[in-house]
C-alpha positions as CSV (number, residue, x, y, z in Angstrom):
1,X,-19.5,-10.3,7.1
2,X,-19.8,-8.8,3.1
3,X,-17.3,-5.5,2.7
4,X,-17.8,-4.3,-0.3
5,X,-15.1,-1.5,-2.2
6,X,-18.1,0.8,-2.8
7,X,-18.7,1.5,1.3
8,X,-14.9,1.3,2.0
9,X,-14.1,4.8,3.3
10,X,-11.4,6.5,1.8
11,X,-8.4,8.8,3.2
12,X,-5.5,10.2,1.0
13,X,-1.8,11.0,1.6
14,X,0.0,12.8,-0.8
15,X,-1.7,11.7,-4.3
16,X,-1.9,8.6,-3.1
17,X,-5.6,6.9,-2.5
18,X,-6.2,4.7,0.3
19,X,-9.3,3.1,0.9
20,X,-10.6,0.4,3.4
21,X,-11.5,-3.1,2.4
22,X,-10.7,-5.4,5.8
23,X,-9.5,-3.5,8.8
24,X,-10.6,-3.1,12.3
25,X,-12.4,0.0,11.5
26,X,-14.3,-2.4,9.2
27,X,-14.3,-6.2,11.8
28,X,-11.4,-7.8,11.6
29,X,-8.8,-8.0,14.2
30,X,-5.6,-9.4,13.2
31,X,-5.3,-8.4,9.1
32,X,-5.9,-5.2,7.6
33,X,-6.6,-5.2,3.8
34,X,-6.8,-1.9,1.6
35,X,-6.5,-0.6,-1.9
36,X,-4.1,1.9,-2.9
37,X,-4.4,4.1,-6.1
38,X,-1.4,5.6,-7.2
39,X,-0.7,8.9,-9.8
40,X,1.8,8.3,-12.4
41,X,5.2,9.8,-10.7
42,X,7.9,8.7,-8.3
43,X,6.8,6.7,-5.2
44,X,7.4,8.0,-1.2
45,X,10.2,6.1,0.3
46,X,9.5,4.9,3.6
47,X,9.1,2.2,6.0
48,X,6.8,-0.3,7.6
49,X,6.1,-1.4,10.8
50,X,5.4,-5.3,9.6
51,X,5.6,-7.1,6.3
52,X,3.6,-6.0,3.9
53,X,1.9,-7.9,0.1
54,X,1.1,-5.5,-2.2
55,X,-0.7,-7.2,-5.8
56,X,-0.5,-4.7,-9.0
57,X,-4.1,-5.0,-9.6
58,X,-3.9,-2.8,-12.7
59,X,-1.1,-0.8,-13.8
60,X,2.7,-0.3,-13.6
61,X,5.2,0.1,-11.0
62,X,7.9,0.0,-10.0
63,X,9.7,-1.4,-7.2
64,X,12.8,0.0,-5.5
65,X,14.3,-1.9,-2.4
66,X,17.7,-2.5,-1.3
67,X,19.0,-1.7,-4.9
68,X,16.7,-3.5,-6.1
69,X,14.6,-2.0,-8.5
70,X,11.2,-4.2,-10.2
71,X,8.7,-3.7,-12.9
72,X,6.1,-5.4,-11.3
73,X,2.8,-6.1,-13.9
74,X,-0.7,-6.5,-12.8
75,X,-1.1,-10.1,-11.3
76,X,2.5,-10.4,-9.4
77,X,3.7,-9.3,-6.4
78,X,5.7,-7.5,-4.0
79,X,6.8,-8.3,-0.1
80,X,8.6,-5.6,2.0
81,X,10.4,-7.0,5.2
82,X,9.5,-4.7,8.6
83,X,12.1,-1.8,8.9
84,X,13.1,-2.1,5.8
85,X,13.2,1.2,3.3
86,X,11.5,0.9,-0.3
87,X,9.3,2.8,-2.9
88,X,6.5,2.0,-5.4
89,X,6.6,4.6,-7.9
90,X,3.9,4.2,-11.0
91,X,5.8,4.2,-14.1
92,X,3.4,4.1,-16.2
93,X,0.8,6.4,-17.5
94,X,-2.5,5.3,-16.3
95,X,-3.4,5.0,-11.7
96,X,-2.2,1.9,-10.5
97,X,-4.2,0.3,-8.4
98,X,-2.8,-2.2,-5.5
99,X,-4.2,-4.2,-2.6
100,X,-1.6,-4.3,0.1
101,X,-2.1,-6.6,3.4
102,X,-0.2,-6.3,6.4
103,X,-0.8,-7.5,10.2
104,X,-3.2,-4.3,11.2
105,X,-2.6,-1.7,12.4
106,X,0.4,-1.6,10.6
107,X,2.2,2.3,10.4
108,X,5.1,3.9,7.9
109,X,7.8,6.1,9.1
110,X,9.1,8.9,6.5
111,X,11.9,10.0,7.5
112,X,12.0,9.3,11.0
113,X,8.4,10.8,11.1
114,X,5.8,7.7,11.9
115,X,2.3,7.9,10.6
116,X,-0.4,5.7,11.3
117,X,-2.4,5.3,7.8
118,X,-6.0,5.5,8.0
119,X,-6.6,2.9,4.9
120,X,-4.1,0.2,8.1
121,X,-6.6,1.0,10.8
């Protein structure tokens, strides 16, 4: 199955745009892969229901989790564990693009509210 970014549906939460690459809504059964475009500025602290891997494609992103802050460069990866609060902020001047991989159906929790991001479904 060939899935193109050009045909990927896009969804927006705040200023973050997600695009479904390989997700259940596009034919996968166990994994979900999507891109996020983050505008410059602070991110939203949240938790996720399963492990996620973020790979920075372009731009500059700073991760914060468990009191540790790291600046990612393109090609770097950030891994988060389930139910651990983390935040990804675009600390550059241009939009940042991140590719994300997780278990299909992953949900997020923000201030105790569960969200089912469309780009992970």
